[in-house]
N, C-alpha and C positions, 0 to 999 in steps of 0.2 A: 314093713316100714313105709312102703310106697303108699299103702292105704291110709296110714296115719297122716302123711303129708297132704294127700288129696282131701281127706276129711278136714284137716286144719285149714287148708286153703279155701275150701267151700264155706266153712264157718266164717272166716274173716271176710270173704266176699259178700256173704249174706248180711253180716253186721254192717259193713260199709254201705251197701245198697239201702238197707232199711233206715240207717241213720241219715242218709241223704234225703230221703223222703220226709223224715221227721223234722229236718232242718228248715224245710220250706213251709213255715207256719204262716199261712195267709191271714192277715189281720183286717182285710177289707180295704176300702178306698181311704188313702191318707192324703190330706191336702196340706201342703207346706204353708200356704197363705202368703202373706207379705206384710210389710209395714204400712201404716196409714199414709206415709209420705212417698210410697214407691213410685208414683207417677211424676213426682217433682224432684226426686233424688237423682243426683248425678254430678258429673264434672262439667264445667262450662268455661269457654274462652270468652272473656268479656272486655269490652272497651268502655271507658268512662270519659265523660265530658262535663264541663261546667259551662257557664254562660259565654266564656271566651273560646270554647272549642274543646277538642280532645286533649285530655290530660294523661291518659293511660291507655295502652293498647294491648290486646291479646293476653290479659291477665287470667291465670287459672283460678277459678272459684270452685267451691264444692257446696252442694246442698245435700243434706241427709237428715234422717229422722232423729228425734230426741229419744232418750230412754223411756219417756212417758208414752211414746207411740200413740199420741193423740193428734190433735190438729196443729201441732207445732213442728217446726223444721229448723235446723241449723243453716244459716247463711254464712259462709266462711270464705274470706278472700285469701286464705292461706298465708296470712300475715304479710301481705304484699302492699300494694299502693296505699290504701287508707288504713290498713291494719285493723280489720274488724271480724269478729265471729260473734254472731248474735242469734237469738231465737226469734223467729217470725211466726205469726199465726197464718195458716193457709185455709182456703176454702176448696171445696170439691171442683170448682170450675178452674182451678189453677192460679187464682189470685192470692196474694199474700201481702202482709203489712206488719209493722211494728211501731210502737210509740215509745220513744226514749228507752230503747232496749239496752240492757247492760252488755258491755263489750268484754268478752273473755280475754282479749289481747291488751286491754288498757282501760283507763278510767273514762274515756270519751263515750258518751251514749250515742245511739244511732236511731233515727226515725226513718222508717221505710214506708213509702207510699207508692201507689200505682204498680205494685209488684204483680207480675203475671208470667206464667209459663204457657206457651202456646205450642201445640203439636204441629210439627213439620212446617213451621212458619219462617224458618231461616235456612240459609245455605252456608255450609262450612267453606273454609278456604279451598278445599279440594273439590268443591262443587256438589257435595252430598246434601240432600234435603234432611234437615234435622230440626229438633225442637229449639224454640227461641225463649230466652229469658230477658226480662226488662224490669227495671224499677228505678225509683228516684230515692236518693238518700240525703239526709241532712245530719250533720255531725254537731254535737253540742259545743265543740271548740270553734265552730264556724257558723254561728246562727244566721239564718237567712240565705246561706249559700246552698243551692241544690245541685247535686251531682246526678247526672243521668247515666245509668248503666244499661248496656244492651249487649247481648251475646248469643252464642249458639252452643248447643250441647257438644261435648267432646266425643269424637267418634273412635279414637284410638288409631286411626289410619295416619301414617307418617306424613302424608300430604296436608293434613289438617293441623298438625302440630305447629 
């Protein structure tokens, strides 16, 4: 009886060891890649101003790739100050723009000019060197009125919130 238990135990151990080697099927180098907008995508704290001065401060914006994963990017103010979510076209140098872009949050179209994301060109509230975003926006319900937006990438640190 003792020999049967030893034999069974050794067979089970052999099967487990062999199956663990077979489970490690090496498929070579895999690259996860990224989206076309990965360098511009993120969350931002942005101040807005018009000709009279600041009209909105520390608003949370998001930029993220579109489903097409081409040279378009969503610019989204999270339905806050001017309530817009539009697609902009971007270039490899970090510049972006849009002409009378459809607004996902309403009927007002938005034109974006002089859009730019600059690497480590801003300082967050907590003193961290971060990326900077800036652009000018004109809304179809206020023709001729330009809003200037400027902000810094969100770090996630509590002192920057």
